[in-house]
C-alpha positions in Angstrom: 102.9 91.9 89.1 99.6 91.2 90.5 98.8 93.3 93.3 95.9 92.4 95.8 93.9 94.9 97.5 90.6 94.6 99.6 87.4 96.6 98.8 86.8 99.5 100.7 83.7 99.8 103.2 83.1 103.4 102.0 81.5 103.5 98.5 80.1 105.9 96.0 76.8 105.3 94.3 77.2 106.1 90.6 74.3 108.5 89.4 74.3 107.3 86.2 75.4 104.2 84.1 74.4 101.1 82.6 73.2 98.4 84.9 75.1 95.1 86.2 76.0 92.8 83.6 78.0 90.2 85.4 78.9 88.4 82.2 81.5 91.5 81.5 83.2 91.0 84.8 86.8 90.0 85.2 87.3 86.2 86.1 84.2 85.0 84.5 84.5 81.4 86.3 83.2 83.2 89.1 80.3 84.0 87.4 77.8 81.2 88.8 78.5 82.2 92.7 78.2 85.8 91.9 74.6 85.4 90.5 73.9 83.4 93.7 75.2 86.0 95.8 73.2 89.0 94.3 70.0 87.4 93.8 70.6 86.3 97.5 71.9 89.9 98.7 69.0 91.4 96.8 66.2 89.4 98.7 67.3 89.6 102.2 68.2 93.5 101.9 64.5 93.9 101.6 63.7 91.9 104.6 63.5 93.3 108.2 66.3 91.3 109.8 68.5 92.3 106.8 71.4 94.3 109.0 71.5 91.3 111.2 71.8 89.0 108.4 74.4 90.9 106.3 76.5 91.7 109.4 76.4 95.7 108.8 75.4 98.5 111.0 71.5 98.7 111.3 71.7 102.6 111.1 72.9 102.3 107.3 69.6 102.1 106.1 70.1 103.6 103.0 72.8 101.5 101.9 70.9 98.1 103.0 68.1 99.3 100.8 70.2 100.2 98.0 71.2 96.2 97.9 67.9 95.9 97.2 68.4 97.2 93.5 71.5 95.3 92.6 70.6 94.6 88.9 69.0 97.6 88.3 71.3 100.3 90.0 73.8 102.5 87.8 77.3 101.2 87.6 80.8 102.6 87.5 84.4 101.2 87.5 85.4 99.7 90.6 88.1 102.4 90.9 85.1 105.1 91.1 82.7 103.0 93.5 85.1 102.2 95.8 86.3 105.5 97.6 87.7 104.8 101.0 91.0 105.9 102.2 93.0 103.2 100.6 91.4 104.5 97.0 91.9 108.2 97.5 95.8 107.5 98.0 95.7 105.6 94.9 93.5 108.0 93.1 93.5 106.4 89.9 92.1 109.4 87.7 95.5 111.3 88.5 97.6 108.9 87.1 99.0 109.1 83.5 97.6 107.1 80.9 100.5 104.3 80.9 100.3 104.1 85.0 96.4 103.8 84.6 96.8 100.8 82.1 99.3 99.4 84.2 96.4 100.1 87.4 93.8 98.1 85.4 96.1 95.0 84.5 97.9 94.5 87.7 95.3 95.3 90.3 92.7 92.8 92.0 90.1 93.7 94.3 89.3 91.4 96.6 85.4 91.3 97.1 82.7 90.0 99.4 80.1 90.2 96.4 82.0 89.8 93.7 84.9 87.8 94.8 87.6 89.3 92.3 87.5 92.5 90.4 89.7 94.7 87.9 89.6 98.4 88.7 88.0 98.9 85.3 85.0 96.4 86.0 81.8 98.1 86.5 79.8 97.6 89.7 77.2 99.3 91.7 77.8 100.1 95.2 76.7 97.5 97.5 76.7 96.6 101.3 77.9 93.2 102.4 80.4 91.7 105.0 82.8 89.0 104.1 82.0 87.3 107.7 78.1 87.3 106.8 76.4 83.8 106.7 73.7 84.1 103.8 70.6 81.9 103.6 71.0 79.4 100.8 74.5 79.9 100.4 76.8 79.7 103.9 79.4 81.2 105.2 80.5 83.9 102.8 84.2 83.5 103.4 84.2 79.8 102.9 82.2 80.0 99.7 84.8 82.3 98.3 87.9 80.6 99.5 86.4 77.5 97.6 85.9 79.5 94.4 88.6 82.2 94.4 91.7 79.5 94.2 91.5 78.6 90.8 90.7 81.9 89.1 93.3 83.8 91.1 96.1 81.2 90.5 95.7 81.6 86.8 96.1 85.1 87.0 99.7 84.8 88.4 101.8 84.7 85.6 105.4 82.9 85.4 107.9 84.7 87.4 105.5 87.6 88.6 105.3 88.9 92.0 102.4 88.9 93.8 102.3 92.1 95.9 99.8 91.6 98.7 97.8 94.4 100.3 94.8 92.7 101.6 93.6 93.3 105.1 93.6 90.5 107.3 89.7 89.7 106.8 90.5 89.1 103.3 93.9 87.7 103.4 92.6 84.1 103.9 90.2 84.1 101.1 93.3 83.1 98.7 96.9 82.2 99.2 99.6 81.5 96.6 101.2 78.1 97.2 103.9 76.3 95.5 106.1 78.3 93.1 103.9 81.3 93.5 104.5 81.6 97.1 108.1 82.2 96.5 107.2 85.4 94.9 104.5 86.3 97.5 105.2 89.5 99.5 102.6 90.9 102.2 102.8 94.4 102.7 102.3 95.5 106.3 101.9 99.1 107.7 103.1 99.9 111.3 100.7 101.9 113.2 96.9 102.7 113.0 94.6 100.9 110.6 93.7 104.1 109.2 97.4 104.9 108.0 97.9 101.4 107.1 94.9 101.9 104.5 96.3 105.2 103.2 100.0 103.7 103.1 99.1 100.5 100.9 97.3 103.0 98.6 100.3 105.2 98.2 102.3 101.9 97.9 99.9 100.8 94.9 100.3 104.2 93.5 103.9 104.0 93.2 104.1 100.3 92.0 101.9 101.1 89.0 103.8 104.1 87.8 106.8 102.2 86.8 107.5 98.5 85.1 107.0 95.7 87.4 110.1 94.3 89.7 110.8 90.6 89.5 111.9 90.0 93.0 111.0 90.9 96.4 114.4 92.5 97.0 113.9 94.6 93.8 110.4 95.7 94.8 111.7 96.7 98.1 114.5 98.7 96.2 111.8 100.2 94.2 110.0 101.4 97.2 112.6 102.8 99.2 112.6 105.6 97.2 109.4 107.2 98.9 109.1 104.9 101.8 111.3 103.3 104.6 111.3 99.5 104.1 112.4 96.6 105.8 112.0 93.2 104.1 112.2 90.0 105.8 112.2 86.4 104.0 109.6 83.8 104.9 109.9 81.9 107.8 109.4 78.7 105.8 107.9 77.3 102.7 104.5 78.7 101.5 105.0 81.7 103.5 105.0 85.3 102.4 107.8 87.6 102.3 107.1 90.5 104.6 107.6 94.2 103.3 107.3 96.5 106.4 106.5 100.1 104.6 106.2 103.5 106.1 106.1 106.9 103.9 109.0 108.9 104.3 108.2 112.0 105.7 
């Protein structure tokens, strides 16, 4: 199973740890673009118009300044750097050993700066908007739409489900095609964005605590123990199954 998550805006900067080594990250075919982006973001973040270029809130002075030290700052695993609502609900540290191993194998975080990460990949805290246009690089989402498909296509094993918990901002960077799309399930959550993030974290946590289901129907049955679920087939070829999910109270 491949579980796709968005990054979190909220990140915790590691206090200690080795510096960033792009060569150790998962999906090494993304290294050239990662190198270009890290260099560009580091440089741009030290300029007066950094907030505008990166399309982040100008009040986030500390986070923008932190970008200037991407190559020297301490790193931690992505599961510890991403600390927003979704990742709080996932709560990797409280999982048993087998569930942690599944989480590290199955979960892929789609990232504006790094493209795609596994939870065990070590990265620094950073602040970059996927909608930004970087000098010398161009529209960031456009660049990742070119680079991610080969990497993520190869990450989907035969007869493996793709459970898509990404937000709309990141969902367009890669879409399963062909035979992969037949096993693509997009998890939707009725209601507010905050609750959607929390619920997707709970869904991910639930899934990594057992062996992977092989079909969309088996996925819905698996989650029905703890969630109200409603599975809708794709309207046409190449579109995902939709799995509306609400935690049981």
